[in-house]
N, C-alpha and C positions, 0 to 999 in steps of 0.2 A: 748267527748264521740261522736263517728262517727255515731253511730245507736242506736238507743233505742227501746227495746221491753219487754214485761213481759215475763219473763225466762220460758222456758219448757222443756222437754225431759230430758235430762242429768243433766240439772242444778236444784238443788232444792233449794227453796226459804223458809226460815224460819222465820217468821215474831214473834217477841218477844214482846208481850204486857205485859210486867211484871209490878208488883206493881211499882206505882211511874212513869211509862211512858206514861200510859194510863190516861184517865180524868174520868173514871167512879165514881171515888170518889171525884169529883171536888165538890160536895153539902157538903159533909164533912169537906173538906179543906177549904170552905169559902164561895163560890156562892152558893146562895139558890134561890128557886122560888120566886119571887118578881113582884107584879103588875106593869106593866109600868104606870109611872107617867102621870096623866093629866097635861096639860099645857094650860092655856087659851091664845092663841095668833093666829096671822095670819097664822104662821111657825113656825115650831122649829124641832131641830134636836140635838140628842146626838150621838156623835162619839168617837171612840177610838184615843187618842192624838198619840199613838205610831204607830199604824199600818192603822188608818184611817178607819176602819170598823164602818159601820152604824149600829146604835145600837137601835134607837128609833126615833120617831119624828112624825110629821104631816104636810103635804103640804111642805115638805121640797125642792122640786124641783121648787116651785111658784118663778115667778120673782116678787120682790117687792124692794121697796126703803128701803135703809139700813142707811140712816144719818150717823153718824160719825164712823160708824164700816168700813166706807170706808178707814179710816185712816191705818189700817192693811197692804192693798195693798200699799198706800203711803209710808209706812214705808219700806216695801219690796224693793220698788222703791230706796228710799232713801239708805238703808243700801248697796245695791248694787253697785250704781253708784256715791257716794260721801265718802269721807275721813271724818269720824266723827270730826276730829280736824279741820277742815277747818274753817275758820272764813266767816260769812255770816251777811251782812250789810241788815237790814230791810228796805225795799223801802215804798215809801208813799202808794203803792197800797197794800201791805201785810198789813200794819199798819193802814189801813182803815177798815180792818176786827176787830178791836180791840174797837168795840163798843157793847153796851147793846143787840144790834139784833142778835148778834154773840156768840158763845162760844169763848171766848178769855183770854190770860193772860196779856194783856195790854201792847203790844209792842208799841214801838213808831218807828217814821222815823228815820233812822240814828241809832238806836239800833245795836250793834254788838254782835252776839252770836255765839258759835260753831254749827255745824250740830248736834252734840250730844245734846247740850242744847235746841236746836228747836225741836229736834225728842222727847226728854222728855216732852216739852211744849204741842206738838200735841197729844201725846199718854197718858200722865197722867193726865193733865187737858183738855185735847180735845180744844187745841187751836187752831183756824180757822186762826188767824193772822200768827201763827207758821208755820201751815202747808202750807199756802201760800207762806210765805217767803222761805221754803223748795223746794216748787215746782217750782219757780223761778230760785233759785240757780241751782238745779240739772237740771232742763229744759234747762239751757243755758243763764238765763237772759233774758232781753226783755220784763218784765212785762208780759201782757198777753199770748204774743206769747210762753215766755218760760214756762207758766203754761200750753198751750195747747200741747207742745211738752211733758212735765212730764205727761199728761193726757194719751196722746198716749202710753207713755211706759207703764203705768198701764194696758192699754188694752193688749199691747203685752205680759205683763207678765201673763195677766188672759188666753189669749188664749195658751202661752206656758204651762200653768198649767192644760189645758184641763178643764177650767170653762166655759161650755156652757150656762150657764144662768147667765152670769155677763158682765156689760158694763159700763163704767164710763165716767160722762160728765164733772167732776170737781173734785178737789183733797181732798174734806172735807165732801162731802155727802149731799150738798144741793139737796133738792127735785128738779128732773127733768125728763121729759119723758123717757129719754133713759139712766138712771142712775138707776141701778138695780143689785140685786144679789140674791141670794136665799141662805137659811139656809145651805144646803149642800156644795155650794162653798165656803160660808166663813168658813165652818169648814174647809175645804180644804185648805183655805188661812192661817187660823190660825194654821192649822198644819206644815205648812212649815216656816210660819213666827218664830214660837216658836223652829225652829232647830236652830235659830240664838241667841248667848249667849247674844247679847246686847239687842235684842228685849225683851227677856225673863226677863232680869233684870228690864228694864224700866217698861213694864207693870205690873211687880209683885211690883212696888215701890208704897207706899201709899203717903209719904211726900217727897218731895226734894226742892231744892233751886238751882236757876240759875243765873247768873250774867251778867248784860251789863256793859259798863265801869263806869257808874255812880250810877247803882242801883242794886238791888238783888230782885227777883221775887219768890215768895212763889208758890210751885206746889202742890195741894191736888188731890188724884185719885178720878174722877167721879166714879169708880167701888167700891159701897159700898161693895161688897161681900168679897174684900180683908180686911175690917173691922170687918167682922162678921162670916167669915167662914174659919177656920184654914187652910184647905187643898187647898183654891183658890190660884191660881197662875196668875190670870190676867183674861179678856185681854183687852177689849174695850167696851164702852157704846155708844150709839146712839140715840138722839131724834130729829126729824122732825115733822111737822104737818102730813105728809104724811106716814112717817115712824113708826110713834108713838115712845113710848119707846122700845127699843131694846138693846140686850146684847150679845156680844160674851164672854163666861167665859170659864175658866179651873181650872182644879184642881189635884192636885196629892196625891196618900199616896201610900207608897212603891214603887214597881214598876208598878202601874197602873195610868194611867192619862188620863182624859177624856177633851172633848170640848163640850160645850153647846152653841146653838145658838138658840137666842129666837127672833122673829121678830114681831113688834108691838103688844106687850103684853097687854093681857086684865086684868092681875092682876099684882101685884108686880113682876117685873122682877127679882129682886134680889131673893126672895123668891122661885120663880118658877125654877130658875136656880138651887139654892142649891138643890132643890127637885129632880131635874133630875140626878144631879152629885152624890147624894145620891145613887139614884137609879142603877147608873153605878157602885158604889163601891160595893154594896150589891148584884147584880145580875150577876156579871162576876168577873173572875178571870184570871189572866195571868198564864198559865201553860206551863211546858215543855214538848213539844209533842214529841220532840225527842232529846235524851239526847248525848251529845258529847261523844264517846268514848265507849258507848253502842252499842251492838250487834244487828243487824236487819236482817240479812241475813245470809247465807252460801251457798259457790259454790263447786262443786265438782273441783279438781285440774284436768287440762288437763292431759289425757292419765295416770290417777292415779286412781287405784278402791279404794274405801273405804278411800279415802283421801280428807279432805276439807280443807276450809279457810275461816275463819269467816270474816265478812264484818261489820265494825262499822262506826259508823256516825263520818264525819270529824268535823262536827259542830254540834251546838244545834238549833232547831227550837222551837220558843215558840209562843203561840197564846192565844187570848182572848175567853174564853169559859162561856158557862152560867151553870146551874146546870145540864143539861142533853143533852150534845154536841154529837152529831155524827161526830166522828173522823176517817177518813181513811188515811191510810199510804200505799202509792202504791211503792213498790220497782220496781226499772227498773235497769237492768244491761246491759253492754256492749255485743252487739251481740256476738262478738268473744273474748272470754278471750284470754289473750296474752299468750305464751308459758311460759313465766316468767315472774315474777312480785317480786317488793320489798316490805317490810312493809311500807304500806301508799300509795302505789299504788291505783289510782282510778279506780275502777271497776263497779261502778253503782251510783244511787242515790235514796233518798226515799224522795218521794214528800206528803206534808201533806194538807188534806183539812178538814176543819170543817164545819159541815152543808153544805157541798157541792161547798165551797168557798175555794180555795187554799191560805194558809197563809204562805206556806213556802217550802224551800226544802234545801237540803245538800246532799254532795256526801257520797259514801260509799266507804272506803277504805280498803285494805286488813289488817288485823290485824298483820298477820305474811306474809313474803315471800315466794316465792317456786322456784324451779330451773326447767329450761327447761327439760322435760323428754328425756331421753337417746333413742338410737335406739331401743335398746332390750325392753325397756319398753313401746315405741310405738306399736312394733310387738307383744308383749304380751297383751297390752291393746285391739289391733285388733282382734287377734286370739281369745281371750276370748270372744269378742262382738259376733263373728261368732256362736260361740258354744251356746250361749246364745240365 
């Protein structure tokens, strides 16, 4: 579209908020008025996993220690920079983290595992030894130099995602002055990571087994939510002295999915996360705000009187709404309609906002075509306009 405006004068806009297209009945269809849950934590946030909308929270932009939830970003870098079937030999430096002072899966120097298996160990059982082995490998080797390069890639990824309250100093989440994130940034990380099928599969895994050439290692998820809450789909725990007990969790039911981030919980982090996720399912519904093929406007055919063309949505727009949303649909049409058009010609768009925030848009296309007016039709149209 070369130019857009809300059409006036000869072009008539007809908005159709028919039964089923609007959301006035959202409360009847599932969403209901629910009190926002109280969560005892230094910071927390509940967001929509699909669209990223911020739904509830407190202190969600505070820069805080995040412990092993750091491994969400580490996994993103690994998934983008390594072949999951590559073999990795565990170095002495990485194996040094396989001691009781650290969360580990018991790797030994010289152990050989695939990138996929090390990623499983880092995300399911929160193995610091596995995470360091991955950081060295993806960072190009060289011990700590490789780790530093890997952490640099984590920070580059954070900048690329627009995470303004995030910085990393190590690949596992050890407490450090300049190692921090926020609940909202972590929710954004989780949303991006969950778009990767391999990541989704791993963080939803309760038990697994990985193999070195001479041993097999059993993995058990540190995310207790997977064992007690049916809709749970992940994601990552984290615990250090400064970060306290933290958790990035996710859950899905039907076409609704949410992410809950709790940093430094003052109560049981799993119970608090479950309560927040349940609130999301109760208070919000995903609705079709624009329906593909449905009419949302009509326009006068150029140089024709009493002849219109219906404009229908080329695609659908859905959005997350509460029990009493304010939904606005603004129809914009091309400034100058073409003299002729085929069925399916794009003649405008409909933009949808929920509670003042844009949630999507789609083109409006001609339901049927029209031919260019003849000279006689143009003259008759003009003469008629003069007398009117």
